[in-house]
BALOBA-1460 file (C-alpha; in Angstrom, 3 decimals):
// residues 375
<rec num="1" residu="x" x="12.870" y="-76.695" z="-97.206"/>
<rec num="2" residu="x" x="11.970" y="-75.263" z="-100.689"/>
<rec num="3" residu="x" x="9.884" y="-77.383" z="-103.116"/>
<rec num="4" residu="x" x="6.701" y="-79.708" z="-102.703"/>
<rec num="5" residu="x" x="8.829" y="-82.734" z="-102.351"/>
<rec num="6" residu="x" x="10.256" y="-84.628" z="-105.565"/>
<rec num="7" residu="x" x="8.787" y="-87.649" z="-104.475"/>
<rec num="8" residu="x" x="5.188" y="-86.608" z="-104.501"/>
<rec num="9" residu="x" x="5.858" y="-84.704" z="-107.741"/>
<rec num="10" residu="x" x="6.719" y="-87.934" z="-109.308"/>
<rec num="11" residu="x" x="3.761" y="-89.753" z="-107.873"/>
<rec num="12" residu="x" x="1.523" y="-86.996" z="-109.227"/>
<rec num="13" residu="x" x="2.989" y="-87.884" z="-112.567"/>
<rec num="14" residu="x" x="2.481" y="-91.594" z="-112.218"/>
<rec num="15" residu="x" x="-1.056" y="-91.464" z="-111.331"/>
<rec num="16" residu="x" x="-1.734" y="-89.223" z="-114.226"/>
<rec num="17" residu="x" x="-0.335" y="-91.805" z="-116.377"/>
<rec num="18" residu="x" x="-2.863" y="-94.555" z="-115.079"/>
<rec num="19" residu="x" x="-5.851" y="-92.324" z="-116.299"/>
<rec num="20" residu="x" x="-6.112" y="-93.738" z="-120.087"/>
<rec num="21" residu="x" x="-2.385" y="-93.945" z="-120.923"/>
<rec num="22" residu="x" x="-0.834" y="-97.136" z="-119.073"/>
<rec num="23" residu="x" x="-2.980" y="-99.485" z="-120.860"/>
<rec num="24" residu="x" x="-2.511" y="-97.974" z="-124.370"/>
<rec num="25" residu="x" x="1.239" y="-97.609" z="-124.027"/>
<rec num="26" residu="x" x="2.458" y="-99.976" z="-121.613"/>
<rec num="27" residu="x" x="3.861" y="-101.335" z="-118.036"/>
<rec num="28" residu="x" x="6.786" y="-98.406" z="-118.236"/>
<rec num="29" residu="x" x="4.273" y="-95.701" z="-118.682"/>
<rec num="30" residu="x" x="3.884" y="-94.727" z="-115.071"/>
<rec num="31" residu="x" x="8.071" y="-94.665" z="-114.469"/>
<rec num="32" residu="x" x="8.456" y="-92.583" z="-117.380"/>
<rec num="33" residu="x" x="5.343" y="-89.903" z="-116.079"/>
<rec num="34" residu="x" x="6.886" y="-89.964" z="-112.877"/>
<rec num="35" residu="x" x="10.345" y="-89.137" z="-114.046"/>
<rec num="36" residu="x" x="9.201" y="-86.630" z="-116.191"/>
<rec num="37" residu="x" x="6.921" y="-84.797" z="-113.402"/>
<rec num="38" residu="x" x="9.680" y="-84.853" z="-111.253"/>
<rec num="39" residu="x" x="12.761" y="-83.367" z="-113.531"/>
<rec num="40" residu="x" x="12.148" y="-79.838" z="-113.397"/>
<rec num="41" residu="x" x="13.770" y="-79.916" z="-109.385"/>
<rec num="42" residu="x" x="16.831" y="-80.830" z="-111.415"/>
<rec num="43" residu="x" x="17.133" y="-77.155" z="-111.503"/>
<rec num="44" residu="x" x="18.411" y="-76.998" z="-108.093"/>
<rec num="45" residu="x" x="21.750" y="-77.981" z="-109.747"/>
<rec num="46" residu="x" x="22.238" y="-74.855" z="-111.766"/>
<rec num="47" residu="x" x="23.747" y="-72.853" z="-109.229"/>
<rec num="48" residu="x" x="26.401" y="-75.185" z="-108.869"/>
<rec num="49" residu="x" x="27.030" y="-75.398" z="-112.438"/>
<rec num="50" residu="x" x="27.119" y="-71.655" z="-112.864"/>
<rec num="51" residu="x" x="29.327" y="-71.467" z="-110.113"/>
<rec num="52" residu="x" x="31.847" y="-74.009" z="-111.180"/>
<rec num="53" residu="x" x="31.473" y="-71.993" z="-114.953"/>
<rec num="54" residu="x" x="32.907" y="-68.858" z="-112.519"/>
<rec num="55" residu="x" x="29.689" y="-67.105" z="-112.990"/>
<rec num="56" residu="x" x="28.950" y="-65.930" z="-109.471"/>
<rec num="57" residu="x" x="25.728" y="-64.735" z="-108.722"/>
<rec num="58" residu="x" x="24.185" y="-63.584" z="-105.433"/>
<rec num="59" residu="x" x="21.605" y="-66.054" z="-104.218"/>
<rec num="60" residu="x" x="22.083" y="-68.046" z="-106.999"/>
<rec num="61" residu="x" x="20.141" y="-70.903" z="-105.578"/>
<rec num="62" residu="x" x="16.912" y="-68.714" z="-105.020"/>
<rec num="63" residu="x" x="16.901" y="-67.193" z="-108.358"/>
<rec num="64" residu="x" x="17.315" y="-70.616" z="-110.614"/>
<rec num="65" residu="x" x="15.229" y="-72.844" z="-108.229"/>
<rec num="66" residu="x" x="11.425" y="-72.692" z="-109.534"/>
<rec num="67" residu="x" x="12.627" y="-70.647" z="-112.510"/>
<rec num="68" residu="x" x="13.029" y="-71.739" z="-116.167"/>
<rec num="69" residu="x" x="12.049" y="-75.493" z="-115.357"/>
<rec num="70" residu="x" x="8.796" y="-74.785" z="-113.613"/>
<rec num="71" residu="x" x="7.453" y="-72.403" z="-115.881"/>
<rec num="72" residu="x" x="4.239" y="-73.209" z="-117.796"/>
<rec num="73" residu="x" x="6.028" y="-72.409" z="-120.941"/>
<rec num="74" residu="x" x="8.728" y="-74.935" z="-120.467"/>
<rec num="75" residu="x" x="6.153" y="-78.131" z="-120.382"/>
<rec num="76" residu="x" x="6.252" y="-78.632" z="-124.004"/>
<rec num="77" residu="x" x="10.398" y="-78.836" z="-124.040"/>
<rec num="78" residu="x" x="10.270" y="-80.932" z="-120.918"/>
<rec num="79" residu="x" x="7.551" y="-83.334" z="-122.673"/>
<rec num="80" residu="x" x="9.374" y="-83.518" z="-125.786"/>
<rec num="81" residu="x" x="12.443" y="-84.498" z="-124.204"/>
<rec num="82" residu="x" x="10.897" y="-87.255" z="-122.424"/>
<rec num="83" residu="x" x="8.817" y="-88.514" z="-125.136"/>
<rec num="84" residu="x" x="11.134" y="-88.112" z="-127.854"/>
<rec num="85" residu="x" x="13.762" y="-90.930" z="-126.973"/>
<rec num="86" residu="x" x="10.505" y="-92.952" z="-125.158"/>
<rec num="87" residu="x" x="9.077" y="-93.206" z="-129.004"/>
<rec num="88" residu="x" x="12.684" y="-93.902" z="-130.288"/>
<rec num="89" residu="x" x="13.205" y="-96.752" z="-128.065"/>
<rec num="90" residu="x" x="9.733" y="-98.092" z="-128.468"/>
<rec num="91" residu="x" x="9.900" y="-98.184" z="-132.220"/>
<rec num="92" residu="x" x="13.415" y="-100.138" z="-132.184"/>
<rec num="93" residu="x" x="11.873" y="-102.546" z="-129.799"/>
<rec num="94" residu="x" x="8.951" y="-103.213" z="-132.102"/>
<rec num="95" residu="x" x="11.303" y="-103.316" z="-135.250"/>
<rec num="96" residu="x" x="13.567" y="-105.969" z="-133.711"/>
<rec num="97" residu="x" x="10.460" y="-108.040" z="-132.552"/>
<rec num="98" residu="x" x="8.974" y="-107.863" z="-136.328"/>
<rec num="99" residu="x" x="12.524" y="-108.977" z="-137.568"/>
<rec num="100" residu="x" x="13.006" y="-111.728" z="-135.473"/>
<rec num="101" residu="x" x="9.379" y="-112.943" z="-135.670"/>
<rec num="102" residu="x" x="9.101" y="-113.290" z="-131.971"/>
<rec num="103" residu="x" x="5.661" y="-115.081" z="-130.955"/>
<rec num="104" residu="x" x="4.901" y="-112.382" z="-128.085"/>
<rec num="105" residu="x" x="5.173" y="-109.419" z="-130.597"/>
<rec num="106" residu="x" x="3.428" y="-105.931" z="-128.957"/>
<rec num="107" residu="x" x="2.394" y="-105.031" z="-132.604"/>
<rec num="108" residu="x" x="2.983" y="-101.278" z="-133.699"/>
<rec num="109" residu="x" x="4.686" y="-99.009" z="-131.221"/>
<rec num="110" residu="x" x="2.110" y="-96.024" z="-129.637"/>
<rec num="111" residu="x" x="1.993" y="-93.126" z="-131.704"/>
<rec num="112" residu="x" x="4.211" y="-90.289" z="-130.745"/>
<rec num="113" residu="x" x="1.318" y="-88.062" z="-130.179"/>
<rec num="114" residu="x" x="0.059" y="-90.180" z="-127.204"/>
<rec num="115" residu="x" x="3.353" y="-90.627" z="-125.763"/>
<rec num="116" residu="x" x="3.732" y="-86.928" z="-126.000"/>
<rec num="117" residu="x" x="0.566" y="-86.169" z="-124.195"/>
<rec num="118" residu="x" x="1.159" y="-88.265" z="-121.345"/>
<rec num="119" residu="x" x="4.516" y="-86.317" z="-120.747"/>
<rec num="120" residu="x" x="3.006" y="-83.364" z="-121.324"/>
<rec num="121" residu="x" x="0.412" y="-83.731" z="-118.648"/>
<rec num="122" residu="x" x="2.934" y="-85.421" z="-116.362"/>
<rec num="123" residu="x" x="5.079" y="-82.288" z="-116.796"/>
<rec num="124" residu="x" x="2.304" y="-79.965" z="-116.092"/>
<rec num="125" residu="x" x="1.421" y="-81.064" z="-112.714"/>
<rec num="126" residu="x" x="5.295" y="-79.904" z="-111.531"/>
<rec num="127" residu="x" x="4.968" y="-76.091" z="-111.471"/>
<rec num="128" residu="x" x="1.230" y="-76.060" z="-110.617"/>
<rec num="129" residu="x" x="1.446" y="-78.128" z="-107.856"/>
<rec num="130" residu="x" x="4.264" y="-75.934" z="-106.305"/>
<rec num="131" residu="x" x="2.422" y="-72.783" z="-107.158"/>
<rec num="132" residu="x" x="-0.188" y="-74.149" z="-104.821"/>
<rec num="133" residu="x" x="2.514" y="-73.637" z="-101.846"/>
<rec num="134" residu="x" x="4.252" y="-70.604" z="-100.173"/>
<rec num="135" residu="x" x="7.734" y="-70.633" z="-101.606"/>
<rec num="136" residu="x" x="6.712" y="-69.116" z="-104.915"/>
<rec num="137" residu="x" x="7.207" y="-70.483" z="-108.634"/>
<rec num="138" residu="x" x="7.826" y="-68.596" z="-111.692"/>
<rec num="139" residu="x" x="4.857" y="-69.922" z="-113.612"/>
<rec num="140" residu="x" x="5.196" y="-67.527" z="-116.388"/>
<rec num="141" residu="x" x="8.966" y="-67.024" z="-116.878"/>
<rec num="142" residu="x" x="10.546" y="-65.513" z="-119.144"/>
<rec num="143" residu="x" x="7.189" y="-62.935" z="-119.625"/>
<rec num="144" residu="x" x="7.619" y="-62.000" z="-116.208"/>
<rec num="145" residu="x" x="9.664" y="-63.199" z="-113.090"/>
<rec num="146" residu="x" x="6.657" y="-63.107" z="-110.390"/>
<rec num="147" residu="x" x="6.724" y="-65.903" z="-108.028"/>
<rec num="148" residu="x" x="3.027" y="-67.229" z="-108.175"/>
<rec num="149" residu="x" x="2.498" y="-68.974" z="-104.579"/>
<rec num="150" residu="x" x="-1.137" y="-69.556" z="-103.856"/>
<rec num="151" residu="x" x="-0.729" y="-70.726" z="-100.020"/>
<rec num="152" residu="x" x="-2.844" y="-73.700" z="-100.192"/>
<rec num="153" residu="x" x="-0.760" y="-76.504" z="-99.161"/>
<rec num="154" residu="x" x="2.653" y="-77.251" z="-97.177"/>
<rec num="155" residu="x" x="5.730" y="-77.807" z="-99.050"/>
<rec num="156" residu="x" x="5.881" y="-81.466" z="-97.230"/>
<rec num="157" residu="x" x="2.129" y="-82.567" z="-96.921"/>
<rec num="158" residu="x" x="1.050" y="-85.865" z="-94.963"/>
<rec num="159" residu="x" x="-2.135" y="-86.522" z="-96.436"/>
<rec num="160" residu="x" x="-1.313" y="-85.802" z="-100.392"/>
<rec num="161" residu="x" x="1.502" y="-88.054" z="-100.867"/>
<rec num="162" residu="x" x="-0.484" y="-90.944" z="-99.094"/>
<rec num="163" residu="x" x="-3.229" y="-90.601" z="-101.331"/>
<rec num="164" residu="x" x="-0.956" y="-90.947" z="-104.281"/>
<rec num="165" residu="x" x="0.678" y="-93.993" z="-102.835"/>
<rec num="166" residu="x" x="-2.723" y="-95.616" z="-102.112"/>
<rec num="167" residu="x" x="-4.323" y="-95.048" z="-105.360"/>
<rec num="168" residu="x" x="-0.972" y="-96.285" z="-107.310"/>
<rec num="169" residu="x" x="-1.192" y="-99.463" z="-105.175"/>
<rec num="170" residu="x" x="-4.806" y="-100.188" z="-105.801"/>
<rec num="171" residu="x" x="-3.915" y="-99.658" z="-109.430"/>
<rec num="172" residu="x" x="-1.411" y="-102.355" z="-109.417"/>
<rec num="173" residu="x" x="-3.671" y="-104.862" z="-107.571"/>
<rec num="174" residu="x" x="-6.719" y="-104.177" z="-109.565"/>
<rec num="175" residu="x" x="-4.729" y="-105.239" z="-113.144"/>
<rec num="176" residu="x" x="-3.750" y="-108.346" z="-111.733"/>
<rec num="177" residu="x" x="-7.146" y="-109.326" z="-110.370"/>
<rec num="178" residu="x" x="-8.984" y="-111.954" z="-112.567"/>
<rec num="179" residu="x" x="-12.031" y="-109.395" z="-113.279"/>
<rec num="180" residu="x" x="-13.684" y="-108.109" z="-116.173"/>
<rec num="181" residu="x" x="-12.970" y="-104.468" z="-116.884"/>
<rec num="182" residu="x" x="-10.150" y="-104.130" z="-115.133"/>
<rec num="183" residu="x" x="-8.055" y="-101.754" z="-116.750"/>
<rec num="184" residu="x" x="-11.303" y="-99.225" z="-116.641"/>
<rec num="185" residu="x" x="-11.444" y="-100.168" z="-112.847"/>
<rec num="186" residu="x" x="-7.874" y="-99.052" z="-112.408"/>
<rec num="187" residu="x" x="-8.144" y="-95.787" z="-114.502"/>
<rec num="188" residu="x" x="-11.080" y="-94.840" z="-112.284"/>
<rec num="189" residu="x" x="-9.071" y="-95.309" z="-108.846"/>
<rec num="190" residu="x" x="-6.289" y="-93.386" z="-109.973"/>
<rec num="191" residu="x" x="-8.806" y="-90.863" z="-111.295"/>
<rec num="192" residu="x" x="-10.462" y="-90.714" z="-108.134"/>
<rec num="193" residu="x" x="-7.074" y="-90.204" z="-106.145"/>
<rec num="194" residu="x" x="-6.547" y="-87.235" z="-108.650"/>
<rec num="195" residu="x" x="-9.779" y="-85.551" z="-107.392"/>
<rec num="196" residu="x" x="-9.366" y="-86.431" z="-104.073"/>
<rec num="197" residu="x" x="-6.090" y="-84.298" z="-104.035"/>
<rec num="198" residu="x" x="-7.490" y="-81.539" z="-106.072"/>
<rec num="199" residu="x" x="-10.344" y="-81.159" z="-103.741"/>
<rec num="200" residu="x" x="-7.453" y="-81.516" z="-100.984"/>
<rec num="201" residu="x" x="-5.907" y="-78.288" z="-102.176"/>
<rec num="202" residu="x" x="-9.364" y="-76.628" z="-102.956"/>
<rec num="203" residu="x" x="-9.657" y="-77.174" z="-99.313"/>
<rec num="204" residu="x" x="-6.588" y="-75.988" z="-98.190"/>
<rec num="205" residu="x" x="-7.723" y="-72.653" z="-99.882"/>
<rec num="206" residu="x" x="-10.789" y="-72.408" z="-97.873"/>
<rec num="207" residu="x" x="-8.432" y="-73.124" z="-94.693"/>
<rec num="208" residu="x" x="-6.205" y="-70.195" z="-95.808"/>
<rec num="209" residu="x" x="-9.132" y="-67.462" z="-95.732"/>
<rec num="210" residu="x" x="-10.662" y="-69.002" z="-92.612"/>
<rec num="211" residu="x" x="-7.078" y="-68.877" z="-90.936"/>
<rec num="212" residu="x" x="-6.944" y="-65.159" z="-91.775"/>
<rec num="213" residu="x" x="-10.409" y="-64.233" z="-90.519"/>
<rec num="214" residu="x" x="-9.772" y="-66.081" z="-87.145"/>
<rec num="215" residu="x" x="-6.522" y="-64.185" z="-86.732"/>
<rec num="216" residu="x" x="-8.034" y="-60.856" z="-87.474"/>
<rec num="217" residu="x" x="-10.839" y="-61.425" z="-84.785"/>
<rec num="218" residu="x" x="-8.367" y="-61.314" z="-82.014"/>
<rec num="219" residu="x" x="-7.126" y="-57.655" z="-83.185"/>
<rec num="220" residu="x" x="-8.775" y="-54.461" z="-81.662"/>
<rec num="221" residu="x" x="-10.902" y="-52.335" z="-83.966"/>
<rec num="222" residu="x" x="-8.111" y="-49.637" z="-84.285"/>
<rec num="223" residu="x" x="-5.407" y="-52.684" z="-85.224"/>
<rec num="224" residu="x" x="-7.899" y="-53.964" z="-87.759"/>
<rec num="225" residu="x" x="-8.612" y="-50.727" z="-89.468"/>
<rec num="226" residu="x" x="-4.567" y="-49.920" z="-89.865"/>
<rec num="227" residu="x" x="-3.802" y="-53.506" z="-91.210"/>
<rec num="228" residu="x" x="-1.316" y="-53.129" z="-93.940"/>
<rec num="229" residu="x" x="-1.531" y="-56.627" z="-94.848"/>
<rec num="230" residu="x" x="-2.607" y="-60.323" z="-93.692"/>
<rec num="231" residu="x" x="-0.933" y="-63.511" z="-95.077"/>
<rec num="232" residu="x" x="-1.650" y="-67.215" z="-93.918"/>
<rec num="233" residu="x" x="0.697" y="-69.725" z="-94.542"/>
<rec num="234" residu="x" x="0.268" y="-73.339" z="-94.299"/>
<rec num="235" residu="x" x="2.628" y="-75.181" z="-91.870"/>
<rec num="236" residu="x" x="4.821" y="-78.276" z="-92.693"/>
<rec num="237" residu="x" x="2.333" y="-81.542" z="-92.491"/>
<rec num="238" residu="x" x="-1.437" y="-80.331" z="-93.468"/>
<rec num="239" residu="x" x="-3.822" y="-77.936" z="-93.924"/>
<rec num="240" residu="x" x="-5.323" y="-77.472" z="-90.594"/>
<rec num="241" residu="x" x="-2.409" y="-75.640" z="-88.962"/>
<rec num="242" residu="x" x="-1.500" y="-72.255" z="-90.009"/>
<rec num="243" residu="x" x="0.843" y="-69.494" z="-89.581"/>
<rec num="244" residu="x" x="-0.912" y="-66.013" z="-90.196"/>
<rec num="245" residu="x" x="1.670" y="-62.811" z="-90.242"/>
<rec num="246" residu="x" x="-0.137" y="-59.588" z="-89.819"/>
<rec num="247" residu="x" x="1.672" y="-56.250" z="-90.360"/>
<rec num="248" residu="x" x="0.324" y="-53.103" z="-89.276"/>
<rec num="249" residu="x" x="2.248" y="-49.519" z="-89.315"/>
<rec num="250" residu="x" x="3.970" y="-50.278" z="-85.917"/>
<rec num="251" residu="x" x="4.685" y="-53.577" z="-85.751"/>
<rec num="252" residu="x" x="4.368" y="-57.728" z="-86.828"/>
<rec num="253" residu="x" x="2.093" y="-60.128" z="-85.572"/>
<rec num="254" residu="x" x="2.414" y="-63.755" z="-86.072"/>
<rec num="255" residu="x" x="-0.465" y="-66.029" z="-85.077"/>
<rec num="256" residu="x" x="-1.015" y="-69.726" z="-84.717"/>
<rec num="257" residu="x" x="-4.493" y="-71.169" z="-85.907"/>
<rec num="258" residu="x" x="-5.229" y="-74.444" z="-85.731"/>
<rec num="259" residu="x" x="-8.587" y="-75.655" z="-87.303"/>
<rec num="260" residu="x" x="-8.898" y="-78.681" z="-85.246"/>
<rec num="261" residu="x" x="-9.714" y="-76.229" z="-82.370"/>
<rec num="262" residu="x" x="-12.813" y="-73.932" z="-82.424"/>
<rec num="263" residu="x" x="-11.215" y="-71.254" z="-80.043"/>
<rec num="264" residu="x" x="-9.803" y="-68.189" z="-81.189"/>
<rec num="265" residu="x" x="-5.756" y="-67.895" z="-81.146"/>
<rec num="266" residu="x" x="-4.717" y="-67.137" z="-77.196"/>
<rec num="267" residu="x" x="-2.170" y="-64.585" z="-76.324"/>
<rec num="268" residu="x" x="0.202" y="-67.704" z="-75.976"/>
<rec num="269" residu="x" x="-0.326" y="-68.421" z="-79.579"/>
<rec num="270" residu="x" x="0.241" y="-64.639" z="-80.549"/>
<rec num="271" residu="x" x="3.739" y="-62.883" z="-81.018"/>
<rec num="272" residu="x" x="4.237" y="-59.188" z="-81.376"/>
<rec num="273" residu="x" x="7.373" y="-57.453" z="-82.615"/>
<rec num="274" residu="x" x="7.803" y="-53.499" z="-82.866"/>
<rec num="275" residu="x" x="8.841" y="-52.233" z="-86.797"/>
<rec num="276" residu="x" x="12.455" y="-50.564" z="-86.455"/>
<rec num="277" residu="x" x="11.994" y="-47.337" z="-88.164"/>
<rec num="278" residu="x" x="14.484" y="-44.740" z="-89.659"/>
<rec num="279" residu="x" x="17.458" y="-46.854" z="-89.065"/>
<rec num="280" residu="x" x="20.359" y="-45.541" z="-91.682"/>
<rec num="281" residu="x" x="21.868" y="-48.955" z="-91.131"/>
<rec num="282" residu="x" x="18.888" y="-50.648" z="-92.352"/>
<rec num="283" residu="x" x="18.629" y="-48.174" z="-95.348"/>
<rec num="284" residu="x" x="22.374" y="-49.018" z="-96.214"/>
<rec num="285" residu="x" x="21.680" y="-52.725" z="-96.238"/>
<rec num="286" residu="x" x="18.953" y="-52.369" z="-98.680"/>
<rec num="287" residu="x" x="21.315" y="-50.896" z="-101.132"/>
<rec num="288" residu="x" x="23.201" y="-54.708" z="-101.686"/>
<rec num="289" residu="x" x="21.985" y="-56.557" z="-104.771"/>
<rec num="290" residu="x" x="21.140" y="-59.553" z="-102.321"/>
<rec num="291" residu="x" x="18.371" y="-57.626" z="-100.605"/>
<rec num="292" residu="x" x="16.560" y="-57.079" z="-103.676"/>
<rec num="293" residu="x" x="16.662" y="-60.511" z="-104.661"/>
<rec num="294" residu="x" x="15.472" y="-62.249" z="-101.091"/>
<rec num="295" residu="x" x="12.572" y="-59.183" z="-101.263"/>
<rec num="296" residu="x" x="11.852" y="-60.778" z="-104.385"/>
<rec num="297" residu="x" x="12.042" y="-64.129" z="-103.373"/>
<rec num="298" residu="x" x="10.311" y="-63.389" z="-99.995"/>
<rec num="299" residu="x" x="7.338" y="-61.602" z="-101.993"/>
<rec num="300" residu="x" x="7.807" y="-58.482" z="-99.956"/>
<rec num="301" residu="x" x="7.472" y="-60.160" z="-96.528"/>
<rec num="302" residu="x" x="10.777" y="-59.147" z="-95.005"/>
<rec num="303" residu="x" x="11.081" y="-57.469" z="-91.410"/>
<rec num="304" residu="x" x="14.330" y="-55.902" z="-91.122"/>
<rec num="305" residu="x" x="16.257" y="-56.048" z="-87.282"/>
<rec num="306" residu="x" x="19.398" y="-54.149" z="-86.609"/>
<rec num="307" residu="x" x="22.091" y="-54.842" z="-84.245"/>
<rec num="308" residu="x" x="25.446" y="-53.386" z="-82.999"/>
<rec num="309" residu="x" x="27.700" y="-56.179" z="-81.984"/>
<rec num="310" residu="x" x="29.763" y="-54.625" z="-79.367"/>
<rec num="311" residu="x" x="32.410" y="-57.271" z="-79.240"/>
<rec num="312" residu="x" x="33.426" y="-57.128" z="-82.870"/>
<rec num="313" residu="x" x="32.048" y="-53.315" z="-83.896"/>
<rec num="314" residu="x" x="29.794" y="-54.846" z="-86.634"/>
<rec num="315" residu="x" x="26.795" y="-53.344" z="-87.603"/>
<rec num="316" residu="x" x="24.528" y="-56.421" z="-88.562"/>
<rec num="317" residu="x" x="21.057" y="-55.942" z="-90.260"/>
<rec num="318" residu="x" x="18.980" y="-59.262" z="-90.203"/>
<rec num="319" residu="x" x="16.042" y="-59.562" z="-92.945"/>
<rec num="320" residu="x" x="13.631" y="-62.060" z="-91.537"/>
<rec num="321" residu="x" x="11.323" y="-63.703" z="-94.146"/>
<rec num="322" residu="x" x="8.112" y="-63.762" z="-92.309"/>
<rec num="323" residu="x" x="6.549" y="-66.733" z="-94.364"/>
<rec num="324" residu="x" x="8.764" y="-69.122" z="-92.475"/>
<rec num="325" residu="x" x="9.620" y="-69.697" z="-88.635"/>
<rec num="326" residu="x" x="10.740" y="-72.238" z="-86.521"/>
<rec num="327" residu="x" x="7.519" y="-72.027" z="-84.288"/>
<rec num="328" residu="x" x="4.164" y="-71.030" z="-86.088"/>
<rec num="329" residu="x" x="3.840" y="-68.084" z="-83.954"/>
<rec num="330" residu="x" x="7.402" y="-67.175" z="-84.104"/>
<rec num="331" residu="x" x="8.990" y="-63.869" z="-85.399"/>
<rec num="332" residu="x" x="12.443" y="-65.085" z="-86.171"/>
<rec num="333" residu="x" x="12.320" y="-66.812" z="-89.467"/>
<rec num="334" residu="x" x="14.261" y="-70.046" z="-90.276"/>
<rec num="335" residu="x" x="16.837" y="-68.528" z="-92.821"/>
<rec num="336" residu="x" x="17.316" y="-64.408" z="-92.384"/>
<rec num="337" residu="x" x="19.458" y="-62.818" z="-94.756"/>
<rec num="338" residu="x" x="22.505" y="-60.892" z="-92.721"/>
<rec num="339" residu="x" x="24.142" y="-57.795" z="-94.033"/>
<rec num="340" residu="x" x="27.615" y="-57.115" z="-92.161"/>
<rec num="341" residu="x" x="28.788" y="-53.717" z="-92.173"/>
<rec num="342" residu="x" x="31.537" y="-51.726" z="-90.394"/>
<rec num="343" residu="x" x="31.736" y="-48.415" z="-88.670"/>
<rec num="344" residu="x" x="32.016" y="-46.594" z="-91.997"/>
<rec num="345" residu="x" x="29.219" y="-48.501" z="-93.602"/>
<rec num="346" residu="x" x="31.056" y="-50.657" z="-95.662"/>
<rec num="347" residu="x" x="29.658" y="-54.000" z="-96.808"/>
<rec num="348" residu="x" x="31.935" y="-56.628" z="-95.230"/>
<rec num="349" residu="x" x="29.616" y="-59.516" z="-95.798"/>
<rec num="350" residu="x" x="26.058" y="-60.777" z="-96.924"/>
<rec num="351" residu="x" x="24.836" y="-64.131" z="-96.596"/>
<rec num="352" residu="x" x="21.898" y="-66.241" z="-95.064"/>
<rec num="353" residu="x" x="22.088" y="-67.691" z="-91.563"/>
<rec num="354" residu="x" x="21.276" y="-70.939" z="-90.042"/>
<rec num="355" residu="x" x="20.286" y="-70.157" z="-86.585"/>
<rec num="356" residu="x" x="21.016" y="-73.047" z="-84.246"/>
<rec num="357" residu="x" x="18.104" y="-75.087" z="-82.783"/>
<rec num="358" residu="x" x="17.738" y="-76.017" z="-79.185"/>
<rec num="359" residu="x" x="18.357" y="-79.304" z="-79.006"/>
<rec num="360" residu="x" x="19.187" y="-82.047" z="-81.695"/>
<rec num="361" residu="x" x="17.286" y="-82.525" z="-84.851"/>
<rec num="362" residu="x" x="14.854" y="-85.373" z="-83.548"/>
<rec num="363" residu="x" x="13.818" y="-82.992" z="-80.633"/>
<rec num="364" residu="x" x="13.033" y="-80.481" z="-83.446"/>
<rec num="365" residu="x" x="11.209" y="-83.272" z="-85.521"/>
<rec num="366" residu="x" x="9.367" y="-84.167" z="-82.290"/>
<rec num="367" residu="x" x="8.159" y="-80.512" z="-81.247"/>
<rec num="368" residu="x" x="7.219" y="-79.999" z="-85.149"/>
<rec num="369" residu="x" x="5.060" y="-83.247" z="-84.934"/>
<rec num="370" residu="x" x="3.342" y="-82.399" z="-81.582"/>
<rec num="371" residu="x" x="2.216" y="-78.838" z="-82.966"/>
<rec num="372" residu="x" x="0.722" y="-80.423" z="-86.024"/>
<rec num="373" residu="x" x="-1.627" y="-82.542" z="-84.160"/>
<rec num="374" residu="x" x="-2.171" y="-80.020" z="-81.147"/>
<rec num="375" residu="x" x="-5.295" y="-77.948" z="-81.367"/>
């Protein structure tokens, strides 16, 4: 999974449209804003287009996604692409109504600046929301290709999406009630849902810091003094379950921290694996272009593992992205980069692997669900 889900992105844009725009523009405002907010995720098709044009690029789906379309500098362009046609259509409808002298004329079309502002704010929500996940977003492309990841919310969250849905349904119902100032009431409800989401995201950042602190307290004094880096990543579902990854000079440590529990993580909720240092096969594997891209994508959180396949004679190096694992405290990543070499060190294959899960997909989902709610 590589993005805050597109449905939630669209709901965010629709919620923004309810605050001061919908009542001044018209019923379609929420739909236009939703499409505008979700549209940056169309970049998932960029790699396929480039491949069709014969421009093969290593790990292109990682390079192009959350790139150009997610940059803050692209927001004015995205807003124009939606506001321009929208304004032309609304102006054309108003002219036809005036020419036909219809009884239900809606008057002059909304000014272009109002439509553009609505689209601008809707488009702005996408990259910023994605940056609060752990996947990384190129917010300042092309000034810098740095992937900003603020590790505050998971890529799929069970609280943010319902908050938007409830808020939008409430707005719909309120606008149809025979009450005074129902437009103001609907806008207030939408604003409240936005404030709740922003408060939830802020709480996620607090949970992030607390998760690292709780994991660090389980280390010995000597280990705490030699920690190279400690990061916390929200697990799928909500901001109360975290995966903490600690790197020391000699090993990697992955710890499960659940904020529903007051107890410190136990040994059963922690995995340790020693580093493989000084392997010439690992050094050779780091020379492939895909490694540089994957290291950039993973923000430097790669754990190399060398293995010799006796049956085929191949030398294989796996680069594990330590941000994501099948289990919260696991050390085996979901999609490691595999570099296969022959005995002479010649690169034979470079690809991302997809390890098989034990059981079917339903079983896997059930395990994730149980992990989510078990303190």
